[in-house]
PAZAPA-4460 file (N, C-alpha, C; in steps of 0.05 Angstrom, whole numbers, plus 32768, in hexadecimal, padded with zeros to 4 digits):
% residues 111
    n_x    n_y    n_z   ca_x   ca_y   ca_z    c_x    c_y    c_z   seq   type   mol
   7ED9   7EA3   7CB2   7ECE   7EBC   7CBB   7EDD   7EC4   7CD5     1      M     A
   7EE2   7EDE   7CD7   7EEF   7EE8   7CEF   7EDB   7EEA   7D06     2      Q     A
   7EE6   7EEE   7D1D   7ED6   7EF0   7D36   7EC1   7F06   7D34     3      K     A
   7ECA   7F1E   7D2B   7EB7   7F35   7D29   7EA1   7F30   7D15     4      N     A
   7EA7   7F22   7CFF   7E93   7F1C   7CEB   7E7E   7F08   7CF6     5      Q     A
   7E88   7EF4   7D04   7E75   7EE1   7D10   7E62   7EEF   7D23     6      K     A
   7E6D   7F01   7D33   7E5D   7F10   7D46   7E48   7F20   7D37     7      Y     A
   7E4F   7F2D   7D21   7E3C   7F3D   7D12   7E26   7F2C   7D06     8      L     A
   7E2E   7F14   7CFC   7E1A   7F01   7CF1   7E06   7EF9   7D07     9      V     A
   7E11   7EF2   7D1E   7DFF   7EEA   7D34   7DED   7F01   7D3C    10      V     A
   7DF8   7F19   7D3E   7DE8   7F30   7D45   7DD3   7F36   7D30    11      E     A
   7DDB   7F33   7D16   7DC9   7F39   7D00   7DB2   7F25   7D00    12      A     A
   7DB7   7F0C   7D08   7DA2   7EF7   7D08   7D8C   7EFF   7D1C    13      R     A
   7D93   7F0F   7D30   7D7F   7F17   7D43   7D6A   7F29   7D37    14      K     A
   7D72   7F38   7D22   7D60   7F4C   7D16   7D57   7F45   7CFA    15      Y     A
   7D64   7F32   7CEC   7D5D   7F2C   7CD0   7D53   7F0F   7CCE    16      I     A
   7D3F   7F0C   7CBF   7D34   7EF1   7CBB   7D44   7EE2   7CA5    17      T     A
   7D40   7EC8   7CA3   7D4D   7EB8   7C8F   7D45   7EC1   7C73    18      D     A
   7D2B   7EC8   7C70   7D21   7ED1   7C56   7D2F   7EEB   7C4E    19      A     A
   7D34   7EFD   7C61   7D42   7F16   7C5B   7D5F   7F10   7C53    20      Q     A
   7D6B   7EFD   7C60   7D87   7EF6   7C5A   7D88   7EEA   7C3E    21      I     A
   7D75   7ED9   7C37   7D74   7ECD   7C1C   7D70   7EE3   7C07    22      E     A
   7D5F   7EF7   7C0E   7D5B   7F0D   7BFC   7D74   7F1D   7BF7    23      D     A
   7D83   7F21   7C0C   7D9D   7F30   7C0A   7DB0   7F20   7BF9    24      I     A
   7DB2   7F05   7BFD   7DC3   7EF5   7BED   7DBB   7EF5   7BCF    25      H     A
   7DA1   7EF4   7BCA   7D97   7EF5   7BAF   7D9E   7F10   7BA2    26      A     A
   7D9B   7F26   7BB1   7DA3   7F40   7BA6   7DC1   7F42   7BA1    27      R     A
   7DD1   7F37   7BB3   7DEE   7F36   7BAF   7DF5   7F26   7B96    28      L     A
   7DE8   7F0F   7B93   7DED   7EFF   7B7B   7DE6   7F0F   7B62    29      D     A
   7DD0   7F1C   7B63   7DC7   7F2C   7B4C   7DDB   7F43   7B46    30      S     A
   7DE4   7F50   7B5B   7DF8   7F65   7B57   7E13   7F5A   7B4C    31      L     A
   7E1A   7F42   7B56   7E33   7F36   7B4C   7E30   7F30   7B2E    32      T     A
   7E19   7F26   7B25   7E15   7F21   7B09   7E16   7F3B   7AF9    33      I     A
   7E0A   7F50   7B03   7E0A   7F6A   7AF5   7E26   7F75   7AF3    34      E     A
   7E36   7F73   7B09   7E51   7F7D   7B09   7E62   7F6D   7AF4    35      V     A
   7E5F   7F53   7AF4   7E6D   7F43   7AE0   7E65   7F4A   7AC4    36      N     A
   7E4C   7F50   7AC0   7E42   7F58   7AA5   7E4F   7F73   7A9E    37      S     A
   7E50   7F85   7AB0   7E5C   7F9F   7AAB   7E7A   7F9D   7AA5    38      L     A
   7E87   7F8B   7AB3   7EA4   7F86   7AAE   7EA7   7F7C   7A91    39      K     A
   7E96   7F6A   7A89   7E98   7F5F   7A6E   7E92   7F75   7A59    40      A     A
   7E7E   7F86   7A5F   7E78   7F9C   7A4C   7E8F   7FB0   7A4B    41      Q     A
   7E9B   7FB5   7A61   7EB2   7FC8   7A61   7EC9   7FBC   7A50    42      I     A
   7ECD   7FA2   7A53   7EE1   7F95   7A42   7EDB   7F97   7A25    43      G     A
   7EC1   7F93   7A1E   7EB9   7F96   7A02   7EBD   7FB2   79F8    44      V     A
   7EB5   7FC6   7A08   7EB8   7FE2   7A01   7ED5   7FE8   79FC    45      V     A
   7EE7   7FDF   7A0E   7F03   7FE4   7A0B   7F0E   7FD8   79F2    46      G     A
   7F06   7FBF   79EC   7F0E   7FB1   79D4   7F04   7FC0   79BB    47      T     A
   7EEB   7FC9   79BD   7EDF   7FD7   79A6   7EEE   7FF1   79A1    48      T     A
   7EF4   7FFF   79B6   7F03   8019   79B3   7F1E   8013   79A7    49      Q     A
   7F2C   7FFE   79AF   7F46   7FF8   79A4   7F43   7FF1   7986    50      Y     A
   7F2E   7FE2   797F   7F29   7FDB   7963   7F24   7FF4   7953    51      A     A
   7F14   8007   795E   7F0F   8020   794F   7F28   8030   794B    52      V     A
   7F3A   8030   795F   7F53   803F   795C   7F64   8031   7946    53      V     A
   7F64   8017   7945   7F73   8008   7931   7F68   800F   7915    54      Q     A
   7F4D   800F   7913   7F41   8015   78F9   7F47   8031   78F0    55      I     A
   7F45   8044   7902   7F4B   8060   78FB   7F68   8063   78F3    56      L     A
   7F7A   8055   7900   7F97   8056   78F9   7F9B   804B   78DD    57      D     A
   7F8E   8035   78D7   7F90   8029   78BC   7F84   803B   78A7    58      R     A
   7F6D   8048   78AE   7F61   805A   789B   7F73   8072   7895    59      L     A
   7F81   807B   78AA   7F93   8092   78A6   7FAA   808A   7894    60      E     A
   7FB4   8071   7897   7FCA   8068   7886   7FC0   8065   7869    61      R     A
   7FA8   805B   7866   7F9C   8058   784B   7F99   8073   783F    62      V     A
   7F8F   8086   784E   7F8B   80A2   7844   7FA6   80AE   783B    63      E     A
   7FBB   80A9   784B   7FD6   80B4   7843   7FE0   80A6   7829    64      N     A
   7FDB   808C   7827   7FE3   807E   780F   7FD4   8088   77F7    65      T     A
   7FBA   808C   77FB   7FA9   8096   77E5   7FB2   80B2   77DD    66      L     A
   7FBA   80C3   77F0   7FC3   80DE   77E9   7FDD   80DC   77D9    67      A     A
   7FEF   80CA   77E1   8008   80C6   77D1   8002   80BD   77B5    68      R     A
   7FF0   80A9   77B3   7FE9   809F   7799   7FDC   80B4   7787    69      H     A
   7FCB   80C5   7794   7FBF   80DB   7785   7FD4   80EE   777A    70      S     A
   7FE8   80F4   778A   7FFE   8106   7781   800D   80F9   776A    71      N     A
   8012   80DF   776D   8020   80D1   7757   8010   80D0   773E    72      Q     A
   7FF6   80CC   7741   7FE4   80CB   7729   7FE3   80E7   771C    73      L     A
   7FE3   80FC   772C   7FE3   8117   7720   7FFD   811C   7711    74      E     A
   8013   8113   771C   802D   8116   770D   802C   8106   76F3    75      R     A
   8021   80EE   76F4   8020   80DD   76DB   800E   80EB   76C7    76      V     A
   7FF7   80F5   76D0   7FE5   8103   76BE   7FF2   811B   76B1    77      E     A
   8002   812A   76C1   8010   8142   76B6   8025   8139   76A2    78      N     A
   8033   8123   76A8   8047   8119   7695   803A   8110   767B    79      T     A
   8023   8102   767E   8014   80F8   7667   800B   8110   7656    80      L     A
   8001   8125   7662   7FF8   813C   7653   8010   8149   7644    81      A     A
   8027   814B   7652   803F   8156   7645   8047   8145   762D    82      R     A
   8047   812A   7630   804E   8119   761A   803A   811A   7603    83      H     A
   8020   811D   760A   800C   8120   75F5   8011   813A   75E5    84      S     A
   8018   814F   75F2   801F   8168   75E4   8037   8165   75D2    85      N     A
   804B   8156   75DD   8063   8152   75CD   805C   8141   75B4    86      Q     A
   804B   812C   75B8   8043   811C   75A1   8034   812C   758C    87      L     A
   8022   813E   7597   8013   8150   7584   8027   8161   7574    88      D     A
   803B   816C   7582   8050   817C   7574   805F   816C   755F    89      N     A
   8066   8153   7567   8074   8142   7554   8063   813B   753C    90      L     A
   8049   8136   7541   8037   8131   752A   8035   8148   7518    91      Q     A
   8035   8160   7524   8034   8178   7513   804E   817A   7503    92      G     A
   8065   8174   750F   807E   8175   7500   807F   8160   74EA    93      N     A
   8074   8148   74EF   8073   8133   74DB   8061   813C   74C4    94      V     A
   804A   8148   74CA   8038   8152   74B6   8046   8167   74A4    95      D     A
   8055   817A   74B1   8064   818E   74A2   8079   8181   7490    96      N     A
   8087   816E   749B   809C   8160   748C   8090   8152   7474    97      L     A
   8079   8145   7478   806C   8137   7461   8064   814B   744B    98      Q     A
   805A   8162   7455   8053   8177   7442   806C   8181   7432    99      G     A
   8082   8185   7441   809B   818E   7434   80A5   8179   7420   100      N     A
   80A5   8160   7428   80AE   814A   7416   809C   814A   73FD   101      V     A
   8082   814C   7401   8070   814C   73EA   8076   8163   73D7   102      A     A
   807C   817A   73E3   8082   8192   73D2   809C   818E   73C3   103      E     A
   80B0   8182   73D1   80CA   817D   73C3   80C6   8169   73AC   104      I     A
   80B6   8154   73B1   80B1   8140   739C   80A2   814D   7385   105      L     A
   8090   815F   738A   8081   816D   7375   8094   817E   7364   106      R     A
   80A5   818C   7373   80B9   819E   7364   80CB   818D   7353   107      I     A
   80D4   8175   735D   80E6   8164   734E   80D7   8159   7335   108      L     A
   80BE   8152   7338   80AF   8148   7321   80AB   815D   730B   109      R     A
   80A7   8175   7315   80A1   818B   7302   80BB   8195   72F4   110      D     A
   80D2   818E   72FF   80EB   8198   72F4   80F5   8189   72DD   111      A     A
***
């Protein structure tokens, strides 16, 4: 303790009882505990905020990936619809061809 602090302690002893000093120490200890608790809570809040930012970042990346996959799926669906139409057209052509062959065979039998 420095000289000025010792003087203040001696002077304070003239006006403050030991019980009051103990009460002040108890209050200081209580405040120290509360401050340490607040420091811990602030650390938790900061960590939580960082975790939330990380989660939001990952969600954004998942959302972008989902959008890309949705676009790819739409293109595949469009291609599938086009191919289905082409198959329907081919089936129609095969049906016509079978009809024509049947007609040719009928004509050849009748001849």
